[in-house]
Backbone atoms as SQL, in Angstrom:
CREATE TABLE atoms (id INTEGER PRIMARY KEY, chain TEXT, resi INTEGER, resn TEXT, atom TEXT, x REAL, y REAL, z REAL);
INSERT INTO atoms VALUES
  (1, 'A', 1, 'UNK', 'N', 90.453, 157.373, 59.990),
  (2, 'A', 1, 'UNK', 'CA', 90.319, 156.081, 59.353),
  (3, 'A', 1, 'UNK', 'C', 90.034, 155.035, 60.430),
  (4, 'A', 2, 'UNK', 'N', 89.062, 154.187, 60.174),
  (5, 'A', 2, 'UNK', 'CA', 88.688, 153.142, 61.119),
  (6, 'A', 2, 'UNK', 'C', 89.703, 152.012, 61.085),
  (7, 'A', 3, 'UNK', 'N', 89.956, 151.449, 62.244),
  (8, 'A', 3, 'UNK', 'CA', 90.838, 150.299, 62.345),
  (9, 'A', 3, 'UNK', 'C', 89.955, 149.060, 62.467),
  (10, 'A', 4, 'UNK', 'N', 90.236, 148.075, 61.637),
  (11, 'A', 4, 'UNK', 'CA', 89.436, 146.857, 61.631),
  (12, 'A', 4, 'UNK', 'C', 90.202, 145.743, 62.313),
  (13, 'A', 5, 'UNK', 'N', 89.478, 144.989, 63.148),
  (14, 'A', 5, 'UNK', 'CA', 90.109, 143.894, 63.863),
  (15, 'A', 5, 'UNK', 'C', 90.661, 142.842, 62.910),
  (16, 'A', 6, 'UNK', 'N', 89.877, 142.491, 61.925),
  (17, 'A', 6, 'UNK', 'CA', 90.320, 141.499, 60.961),
  (18, 'A', 6, 'UNK', 'C', 90.348, 142.141, 59.578),
  (19, 'A', 7, 'UNK', 'N', 91.500, 142.603, 59.203),
  (20, 'A', 7, 'UNK', 'CA', 91.656, 143.333, 57.944),
  (21, 'A', 7, 'UNK', 'C', 91.268, 142.481, 56.740),
  (22, 'A', 8, 'UNK', 'N', 91.645, 141.206, 56.754),
  (23, 'A', 8, 'UNK', 'CA', 91.325, 140.339, 55.628),
  (24, 'A', 8, 'UNK', 'C', 89.813, 140.203, 55.457),
  (25, 'A', 9, 'UNK', 'N', 89.100, 139.992, 56.552),
  (26, 'A', 9, 'UNK', 'CA', 87.636, 139.896, 56.462),
  (27, 'A', 9, 'UNK', 'C', 87.042, 141.198, 55.938),
  (28, 'A', 10, 'UNK', 'N', 87.561, 142.317, 56.388),
  (29, 'A', 10, 'UNK', 'CA', 87.066, 143.607, 55.923),
  (30, 'A', 10, 'UNK', 'C', 87.299, 143.760, 54.419),
  (31, 'A', 11, 'UNK', 'N', 88.501, 143.423, 53.970),
  (32, 'A', 11, 'UNK', 'CA', 88.812, 143.550, 52.545),
  (33, 'A', 11, 'UNK', 'C', 87.933, 142.623, 51.717),
  (34, 'A', 12, 'UNK', 'N', 87.733, 141.396, 52.201),
  (35, 'A', 12, 'UNK', 'CA', 86.882, 140.460, 51.481),
  (36, 'A', 12, 'UNK', 'C', 85.438, 140.942, 51.401),
  (37, 'A', 13, 'UNK', 'N', 84.989, 141.675, 52.414),
  (38, 'A', 13, 'UNK', 'CA', 83.611, 142.168, 52.404),
  (39, 'A', 13, 'UNK', 'C', 83.391, 143.190, 51.290),
  (40, 'A', 14, 'UNK', 'N', 84.467, 143.749, 50.765),
  (41, 'A', 14, 'UNK', 'CA', 84.383, 144.753, 49.696),
  (42, 'A', 14, 'UNK', 'C', 84.508, 144.134, 48.299),
  (43, 'A', 15, 'UNK', 'N', 84.777, 142.835, 48.237),
  (44, 'A', 15, 'UNK', 'CA', 84.986, 142.166, 46.958),
  (45, 'A', 15, 'UNK', 'C', 83.833, 141.228, 46.617),
  (46, 'A', 16, 'UNK', 'N', 83.721, 140.926, 45.334),
  (47, 'A', 16, 'UNK', 'CA', 82.727, 139.948, 44.899),
  (48, 'A', 16, 'UNK', 'C', 83.255, 138.546, 45.227),
  (49, 'A', 17, 'UNK', 'N', 82.372, 137.554, 45.332),
  (50, 'A', 17, 'UNK', 'CA', 82.836, 136.183, 45.567),
  (51, 'A', 17, 'UNK', 'C', 83.804, 135.703, 44.478),
  (52, 'A', 18, 'UNK', 'N', 83.577, 136.135, 43.245),
  (53, 'A', 18, 'UNK', 'CA', 84.471, 135.742, 42.151),
  (54, 'A', 18, 'UNK', 'C', 85.866, 136.331, 42.346),
  (55, 'A', 19, 'UNK', 'N', 85.925, 137.594, 42.765),
  (56, 'A', 19, 'UNK', 'CA', 87.218, 138.244, 42.995),
  (57, 'A', 19, 'UNK', 'C', 87.955, 137.583, 44.154),
  (58, 'A', 20, 'UNK', 'N', 87.216, 137.193, 45.178),
  (59, 'A', 20, 'UNK', 'CA', 87.825, 136.501, 46.317),
  (60, 'A', 20, 'UNK', 'C', 88.390, 135.155, 45.873),
  (61, 'A', 21, 'UNK', 'N', 87.608, 134.412, 45.092),
  (62, 'A', 21, 'UNK', 'CA', 88.068, 133.098, 44.606),
  (63, 'A', 21, 'UNK', 'C', 89.321, 133.244, 43.748),
  (64, 'A', 22, 'UNK', 'N', 89.355, 134.241, 42.880),
  (65, 'A', 22, 'UNK', 'CA', 90.526, 134.470, 42.023),
  (66, 'A', 22, 'UNK', 'C', 91.748, 134.862, 42.860),
  (67, 'A', 23, 'UNK', 'N', 91.563, 135.693, 43.854),
  (68, 'A', 23, 'UNK', 'CA', 92.674, 136.096, 44.727),
  (69, 'A', 23, 'UNK', 'C', 93.222, 134.890, 45.480),
  (70, 'A', 24, 'UNK', 'N', 92.338, 134.019, 45.917),
  (71, 'A', 24, 'UNK', 'CA', 92.783, 132.806, 46.618),
  (72, 'A', 24, 'UNK', 'C', 93.544, 131.877, 45.677),
  (73, 'A', 25, 'UNK', 'N', 93.085, 131.739, 44.435),
  (74, 'A', 25, 'UNK', 'CA', 93.801, 130.909, 43.448),
  (75, 'A', 25, 'UNK', 'C', 95.199, 131.474, 43.193),
  (76, 'A', 26, 'UNK', 'N', 95.285, 132.795, 43.060),
  (77, 'A', 26, 'UNK', 'CA', 96.581, 133.424, 42.820),
  (78, 'A', 26, 'UNK', 'C', 97.515, 133.246, 44.013),
  (79, 'A', 27, 'UNK', 'N', 96.978, 133.372, 45.218),
  (80, 'A', 27, 'UNK', 'CA', 97.797, 133.192, 46.421),
  (81, 'A', 27, 'UNK', 'C', 98.291, 131.754, 46.528),
  (82, 'A', 28, 'UNK', 'N', 97.432, 130.794, 46.194),
  (83, 'A', 28, 'UNK', 'CA', 97.821, 129.394, 46.229),
  (84, 'A', 28, 'UNK', 'C', 98.930, 129.113, 45.215),
  (85, 'A', 29, 'UNK', 'N', 98.795, 129.661, 44.018),
  (86, 'A', 29, 'UNK', 'CA', 99.810, 129.474, 42.977),
  (87, 'A', 29, 'UNK', 'C', 101.139, 130.094, 43.403),
  (88, 'A', 30, 'UNK', 'N', 101.099, 131.259, 43.995),
  (89, 'A', 30, 'UNK', 'CA', 102.329, 131.922, 44.449),
  (90, 'A', 30, 'UNK', 'C', 102.987, 131.129, 45.574),
  (91, 'A', 31, 'UNK', 'N', 102.189, 130.609, 46.482),
  (92, 'A', 31, 'UNK', 'CA', 102.709, 129.789, 47.574),
  (93, 'A', 31, 'UNK', 'C', 103.385, 128.533, 47.020),
  (94, 'A', 32, 'UNK', 'N', 102.761, 127.908, 46.013),
  (95, 'A', 32, 'UNK', 'CA', 103.329, 126.719, 45.374),
  (96, 'A', 32, 'UNK', 'C', 104.675, 127.055, 44.735),
  (97, 'A', 33, 'UNK', 'N', 104.730, 128.161, 44.035),
  (98, 'A', 33, 'UNK', 'CA', 105.962, 128.601, 43.368),
  (99, 'A', 33, 'UNK', 'C', 107.087, 128.788, 44.387),
  (100, 'A', 34, 'UNK', 'N', 106.782, 129.436, 45.477),
  (101, 'A', 34, 'UNK', 'CA', 107.784, 129.681, 46.523),
  (102, 'A', 34, 'UNK', 'C', 108.259, 128.360, 47.136),
  (103, 'A', 35, 'UNK', 'N', 107.332, 127.435, 47.358),
  (104, 'A', 35, 'UNK', 'CA', 107.708, 126.146, 47.939),
  (105, 'A', 35, 'UNK', 'C', 108.615, 125.348, 47.017),
  (106, 'A', 36, 'UNK', 'N', 108.390, 125.444, 45.707),
  (107, 'A', 36, 'UNK', 'CA', 109.273, 124.733, 44.770),
  (108, 'A', 36, 'UNK', 'C', 110.699, 125.276, 44.839),
  (109, 'A', 37, 'UNK', 'N', 110.832, 126.581, 44.952),
  (110, 'A', 37, 'UNK', 'CA', 112.167, 127.186, 45.090),
  (111, 'A', 37, 'UNK', 'C', 112.803, 126.722, 46.401),
  (112, 'A', 38, 'UNK', 'N', 112.009, 126.681, 47.468),
  (113, 'A', 38, 'UNK', 'CA', 112.522, 126.215, 48.754),
  (114, 'A', 38, 'UNK', 'C', 112.978, 124.760, 48.678),
  (115, 'A', 39, 'UNK', 'N', 112.213, 123.921, 47.953),
  (116, 'A', 39, 'UNK', 'CA', 112.617, 122.519, 47.787),
  (117, 'A', 39, 'UNK', 'C', 113.963, 122.408, 47.099),
  (118, 'A', 40, 'UNK', 'N', 114.142, 123.192, 46.044),
  (119, 'A', 40, 'UNK', 'CA', 115.423, 123.158, 45.323),
  (120, 'A', 40, 'UNK', 'C', 116.558, 123.565, 46.252),
  (121, 'A', 41, 'UNK', 'N', 116.339, 124.612, 46.999),
  (122, 'A', 41, 'UNK', 'CA', 117.390, 125.088, 47.913),
  (123, 'A', 41, 'UNK', 'C', 117.651, 124.080, 49.027),
  (124, 'A', 42, 'UNK', 'N', 116.567, 123.455, 49.513),
  (125, 'A', 42, 'UNK', 'CA', 116.706, 122.440, 50.556),
  (126, 'A', 42, 'UNK', 'C', 117.510, 121.243, 50.044),
  (127, 'A', 43, 'UNK', 'N', 117.362, 120.934, 48.765),
  (128, 'A', 43, 'UNK', 'CA', 118.129, 119.850, 48.145),
  (129, 'A', 43, 'UNK', 'C', 119.551, 120.292, 47.821),
  (130, 'A', 44, 'UNK', 'N', 119.869, 121.541, 48.158),
  (131, 'A', 44, 'UNK', 'CA', 121.205, 122.110, 47.931),
  (132, 'A', 44, 'UNK', 'C', 121.581, 122.084, 46.452),
  (133, 'A', 45, 'UNK', 'N', 120.611, 122.457, 45.609),
  (134, 'A', 45, 'UNK', 'CA', 120.847, 122.525, 44.163),
  (135, 'A', 45, 'UNK', 'C', 120.671, 123.959, 43.679),
  (136, 'A', 46, 'UNK', 'N', 121.481, 124.317, 42.715),
  (137, 'A', 46, 'UNK', 'CA', 121.289, 125.587, 42.033),
  (138, 'A', 46, 'UNK', 'C', 120.452, 125.319, 40.791),
  (139, 'A', 47, 'UNK', 'N', 120.046, 126.359, 40.127),
  (140, 'A', 47, 'UNK', 'CA', 119.282, 126.187, 38.888),
  (141, 'A', 47, 'UNK', 'C', 120.117, 125.480, 37.816),
  (142, 'A', 48, 'UNK', 'N', 121.415, 125.557, 37.909),
  (143, 'A', 48, 'UNK', 'CA', 122.306, 124.918, 36.921),
  (144, 'A', 48, 'UNK', 'C', 122.523, 123.425, 37.181),
  (145, 'A', 49, 'UNK', 'N', 122.127, 122.939, 38.358),
  (146, 'A', 49, 'UNK', 'CA', 122.421, 121.561, 38.756),
  (147, 'A', 49, 'UNK', 'C', 121.420, 120.526, 38.251),
  (148, 'A', 50, 'UNK', 'N', 120.441, 120.922, 37.483),
  (149, 'A', 50, 'UNK', 'CA', 119.430, 119.985, 36.999),
  (150, 'A', 50, 'UNK', 'C', 119.930, 119.277, 35.750),
  (151, 'A', 51, 'UNK', 'N', 119.695, 117.971, 35.691),
  (152, 'A', 51, 'UNK', 'CA', 120.099, 117.241, 34.490),
  (153, 'A', 51, 'UNK', 'C', 118.987, 117.271, 33.435),
  (154, 'A', 52, 'UNK', 'N', 117.741, 117.379, 33.884),
  (155, 'A', 52, 'UNK', 'CA', 116.605, 117.331, 32.954),
  (156, 'A', 52, 'UNK', 'C', 116.242, 118.697, 32.382),
  (157, 'A', 53, 'UNK', 'N', 116.770, 119.769, 32.965),
  (158, 'A', 53, 'UNK', 'CA', 116.402, 121.122, 32.547),
  (159, 'A', 53, 'UNK', 'C', 117.644, 122.005, 32.473),
  (160, 'A', 54, 'UNK', 'N', 117.615, 122.951, 31.565),
  (161, 'A', 54, 'UNK', 'CA', 118.688, 123.954, 31.521),
  (162, 'A', 54, 'UNK', 'C', 118.455, 124.970, 32.641),
  (163, 'A', 55, 'UNK', 'N', 119.461, 125.763, 32.941),
  (164, 'A', 55, 'UNK', 'CA', 119.328, 126.798, 33.969),
  (165, 'A', 55, 'UNK', 'C', 118.208, 127.758, 33.600),
  (166, 'A', 56, 'UNK', 'N', 118.138, 128.135, 32.343),
  (167, 'A', 56, 'UNK', 'CA', 117.093, 129.048, 31.873),
  (168, 'A', 56, 'UNK', 'C', 115.711, 128.439, 32.061),
  (169, 'A', 57, 'UNK', 'N', 115.586, 127.150, 31.767),
  (170, 'A', 57, 'UNK', 'CA', 114.299, 126.457, 31.936),
  (171, 'A', 57, 'UNK', 'C', 113.880, 126.419, 33.398),
  (172, 'A', 58, 'UNK', 'N', 114.825, 126.131, 34.293),
  (173, 'A', 58, 'UNK', 'CA', 114.502, 126.101, 35.722),
  (174, 'A', 58, 'UNK', 'C', 114.057, 127.483, 36.182),
  (175, 'A', 59, 'UNK', 'N', 114.751, 128.520, 35.748),
  (176, 'A', 59, 'UNK', 'CA', 114.366, 129.886, 36.119),
  (177, 'A', 59, 'UNK', 'C', 112.947, 130.191, 35.647),
  (178, 'A', 60, 'UNK', 'N', 112.630, 129.786, 34.410),
  (179, 'A', 60, 'UNK', 'CA', 111.277, 130.008, 33.873),
  (180, 'A', 60, 'UNK', 'C', 110.242, 129.202, 34.645),
  (181, 'A', 61, 'UNK', 'N', 110.581, 127.958, 34.931),
  (182, 'A', 61, 'UNK', 'CA', 109.650, 127.093, 35.667),
  (183, 'A', 61, 'UNK', 'C', 109.349, 127.666, 37.048),
  (184, 'A', 62, 'UNK', 'N', 110.376, 128.184, 37.702),
  (185, 'A', 62, 'UNK', 'CA', 110.186, 128.720, 39.043),
  (186, 'A', 62, 'UNK', 'C', 109.347, 129.995, 39.050),
  (187, 'A', 63, 'UNK', 'N', 109.148, 130.592, 37.903),
  (188, 'A', 63, 'UNK', 'CA', 108.296, 131.788, 37.807),
  (189, 'A', 63, 'UNK', 'C', 106.868, 131.434, 37.396),
  (190, 'A', 64, 'UNK', 'N', 106.673, 130.208, 36.930),
  (191, 'A', 64, 'UNK', 'CA', 105.349, 129.787, 36.456),
  (192, 'A', 64, 'UNK', 'C', 104.373, 129.689, 37.614),
  (193, 'A', 65, 'UNK', 'N', 103.129, 129.930, 37.315),
  (194, 'A', 65, 'UNK', 'CA', 102.079, 129.777, 38.323),
  (195, 'A', 65, 'UNK', 'C', 101.285, 128.495, 38.115),
  (196, 'A', 66, 'UNK', 'N', 101.476, 127.848, 36.979),
  (197, 'A', 66, 'UNK', 'CA', 100.816, 126.568, 36.747),
  (198, 'A', 66, 'UNK', 'C', 101.816, 125.621, 36.093),
  (199, 'A', 67, 'UNK', 'N', 101.708, 124.370, 36.455),
  (200, 'A', 67, 'UNK', 'CA', 102.646, 123.369, 35.978),
  (201, 'A', 67, 'UNK', 'C', 101.893, 122.180, 35.406),
  (202, 'A', 68, 'UNK', 'N', 102.483, 121.549, 34.413),
  (203, 'A', 68, 'UNK', 'CA', 101.992, 120.256, 33.959),
  (204, 'A', 68, 'UNK', 'C', 102.482, 119.228, 34.976),
  (205, 'A', 69, 'UNK', 'N', 101.671, 118.246, 35.223),
  (206, 'A', 69, 'UNK', 'CA', 102.037, 117.220, 36.193),
  (207, 'A', 69, 'UNK', 'C', 103.331, 116.513, 35.785),
  (208, 'A', 70, 'UNK', 'N', 103.487, 116.233, 34.512),
  (209, 'A', 70, 'UNK', 'CA', 104.695, 115.539, 34.045),
  (210, 'A', 70, 'UNK', 'C', 105.953, 116.371, 34.322),
  (211, 'A', 71, 'UNK', 'N', 105.856, 117.683, 34.184),
  (212, 'A', 71, 'UNK', 'CA', 106.999, 118.564, 34.456),
  (213, 'A', 71, 'UNK', 'C', 107.314, 118.567, 35.952),
  (214, 'A', 72, 'UNK', 'N', 106.274, 118.623, 36.775),
  (215, 'A', 72, 'UNK', 'CA', 106.461, 118.593, 38.226),
  (216, 'A', 72, 'UNK', 'C', 107.138, 117.286, 38.654),
  (217, 'A', 73, 'UNK', 'N', 106.706, 116.179, 38.083),
  (218, 'A', 73, 'UNK', 'CA', 107.310, 114.885, 38.420),
  (219, 'A', 73, 'UNK', 'C', 108.784, 114.843, 38.022),
  (220, 'A', 74, 'UNK', 'N', 109.106, 115.375, 36.858),
  (221, 'A', 74, 'UNK', 'CA', 110.498, 115.407, 36.388),
  (222, 'A', 74, 'UNK', 'C', 111.349, 116.335, 37.262),
  (223, 'A', 75, 'UNK', 'N', 110.794, 117.474, 37.637),
  (224, 'A', 75, 'UNK', 'CA', 111.477, 118.432, 38.512),
  (225, 'A', 75, 'UNK', 'C', 111.793, 117.767, 39.857),
  (226, 'A', 76, 'UNK', 'N', 110.791, 117.105, 40.452),
  (227, 'A', 76, 'UNK', 'CA', 110.980, 116.427, 41.740),
  (228, 'A', 76, 'UNK', 'C', 111.992, 115.300, 41.625),
  (229, 'A', 77, 'UNK', 'N', 111.912, 114.542, 40.542),
  (230, 'A', 77, 'UNK', 'CA', 112.843, 113.445, 40.335),
  (231, 'A', 77, 'UNK', 'C', 114.276, 113.960, 40.270),
  (232, 'A', 78, 'UNK', 'N', 114.481, 115.085, 39.610),
  (233, 'A', 78, 'UNK', 'CA', 115.820, 115.686, 39.510),
  (234, 'A', 78, 'UNK', 'C', 116.322, 116.154, 40.881),
  (235, 'A', 79, 'UNK', 'N', 115.395, 116.413, 41.808),
  (236, 'A', 79, 'UNK', 'CA', 115.767, 116.792, 43.176),
  (237, 'A', 79, 'UNK', 'C', 115.882, 115.564, 44.074),
  (238, 'A', 80, 'UNK', 'N', 115.704, 114.375, 43.481),
  (239, 'A', 80, 'UNK', 'CA', 115.696, 113.110, 44.219),
  (240, 'A', 80, 'UNK', 'C', 114.581, 113.112, 45.270),
  (241, 'A', 81, 'UNK', 'N', 113.424, 113.600, 44.844),
  (242, 'A', 81, 'UNK', 'CA', 112.243, 113.647, 45.706),
  (243, 'A', 81, 'UNK', 'C', 111.085, 112.981, 44.986),
  (244, 'A', 82, 'UNK', 'N', 110.101, 112.579, 45.761),
  (245, 'A', 82, 'UNK', 'CA', 108.898, 111.994, 45.174),
  (246, 'A', 82, 'UNK', 'C', 107.734, 112.968, 45.381),
  (247, 'A', 83, 'UNK', 'N', 106.687, 112.736, 44.632),
  (248, 'A', 83, 'UNK', 'CA', 105.483, 113.563, 44.699),
  (249, 'A', 83, 'UNK', 'C', 104.323, 112.682, 45.144),
  (250, 'A', 84, 'UNK', 'N', 103.511, 113.215, 46.027),
  (251, 'A', 84, 'UNK', 'CA', 102.287, 112.545, 46.422),
  (252, 'A', 84, 'UNK', 'C', 101.155, 113.550, 46.311),
  (253, 'A', 85, 'UNK', 'N', 100.113, 113.177, 45.593),
  (254, 'A', 85, 'UNK', 'CA', 98.950, 114.051, 45.448),
  (255, 'A', 85, 'UNK', 'C', 97.770, 113.331, 46.068),
  (256, 'A', 86, 'UNK', 'N', 97.122, 114.018, 47.015),
  (257, 'A', 86, 'UNK', 'CA', 95.971, 113.443, 47.695),
  (258, 'A', 86, 'UNK', 'C', 94.776, 114.371, 47.576),
  (259, 'A', 87, 'UNK', 'N', 93.611, 113.781, 47.589),
  (260, 'A', 87, 'UNK', 'CA', 92.365, 114.542, 47.546),
  (261, 'A', 87, 'UNK', 'C', 91.592, 114.260, 48.830),
  (262, 'A', 88, 'UNK', 'N', 90.982, 115.322, 49.355),
  (263, 'A', 88, 'UNK', 'CA', 90.212, 115.195, 50.586),
  (264, 'A', 88, 'UNK', 'C', 88.934, 116.005, 50.430),
  (265, 'A', 89, 'UNK', 'N', 87.799, 115.399, 50.745),
  (266, 'A', 89, 'UNK', 'CA', 86.561, 116.183, 50.699),
  (267, 'A', 89, 'UNK', 'C', 86.660, 117.383, 51.640),
  (268, 'A', 90, 'UNK', 'N', 86.065, 118.482, 51.266),
  (269, 'A', 90, 'UNK', 'CA', 86.160, 119.704, 52.074),
  (270, 'A', 90, 'UNK', 'C', 85.493, 119.552, 53.440),
  (271, 'A', 91, 'UNK', 'N', 84.496, 118.710, 53.535),
  (272, 'A', 91, 'UNK', 'CA', 83.771, 118.602, 54.802),
  (273, 'A', 91, 'UNK', 'C', 84.123, 117.308, 55.525),
  (274, 'A', 92, 'UNK', 'N', 83.540, 116.221, 55.140),
  (275, 'A', 92, 'UNK', 'CA', 83.841, 114.940, 55.766),
  (276, 'A', 92, 'UNK', 'C', 84.196, 113.933, 54.698),
  (277, 'A', 93, 'UNK', 'N', 84.962, 112.966, 55.081),
  (278, 'A', 93, 'UNK', 'CA', 85.293, 111.918, 54.135),
  (279, 'A', 93, 'UNK', 'C', 86.743, 111.500, 54.245),
  (280, 'A', 94, 'UNK', 'N', 87.038, 110.459, 53.536),
  (281, 'A', 94, 'UNK', 'CA', 88.354, 109.844, 53.582),
  (282, 'A', 94, 'UNK', 'C', 89.299, 110.477, 52.564),
  (283, 'A', 95, 'UNK', 'N', 90.544, 110.644, 52.974),
  (284, 'A', 95, 'UNK', 'CA', 91.593, 111.138, 52.080),
  (285, 'A', 95, 'UNK', 'C', 91.916, 110.031, 51.073),
  (286, 'A', 96, 'UNK', 'N', 92.045, 110.413, 49.801),
  (287, 'A', 96, 'UNK', 'CA', 92.349, 109.460, 48.743),
  (288, 'A', 96, 'UNK', 'C', 93.654, 109.868, 48.075),
  (289, 'A', 97, 'UNK', 'N', 94.596, 108.926, 47.989),
  (290, 'A', 97, 'UNK', 'CA', 95.857, 109.199, 47.303),
  (291, 'A', 97, 'UNK', 'C', 95.633, 109.014, 45.806),
  (292, 'A', 98, 'UNK', 'N', 95.902, 110.063, 45.051),
  (293, 'A', 98, 'UNK', 'CA', 95.722, 110.028, 43.599),
  (294, 'A', 98, 'UNK', 'C', 96.996, 109.635, 42.874),
  (295, 'A', 99, 'UNK', 'N', 98.144, 109.996, 43.458),
  (296, 'A', 99, 'UNK', 'CA', 99.414, 109.736, 42.776),
  (297, 'A', 99, 'UNK', 'C', 100.529, 109.657, 43.798),
  (298, 'A', 100, 'UNK', 'N', 101.409, 108.681, 43.612),
  (299, 'A', 100, 'UNK', 'CA', 102.646, 108.567, 44.387),
  (300, 'A', 100, 'UNK', 'C', 103.749, 108.261, 43.398),
  (301, 'A', 101, 'UNK', 'N', 104.779, 109.096, 43.367),
  (302, 'A', 101, 'UNK', 'CA', 105.877, 108.834, 42.422),
  (303, 'A', 101, 'UNK', 'C', 107.037, 108.185, 43.129);
């Protein structure tokens, strides 16, 4: 079996551009999910400590891969945190703040 210097590049060379884009979307969603759990833990809260959500709801939310913005804002507020969403052109251009809670 050949050893490839960059395994990710090799694997991507075997996939269609659509499959690569979908894999990247899934990885981004999973990373977001993990970061939300880390935020809760960093705030020293358990799933039961939320006033806006039941423990079951928090558990379900932490498994979700997509969130409504209003739910994210409420989740952050319950952690006594704010949300900032910014957009940046992929190549050149100025960063634009879309939302600050």
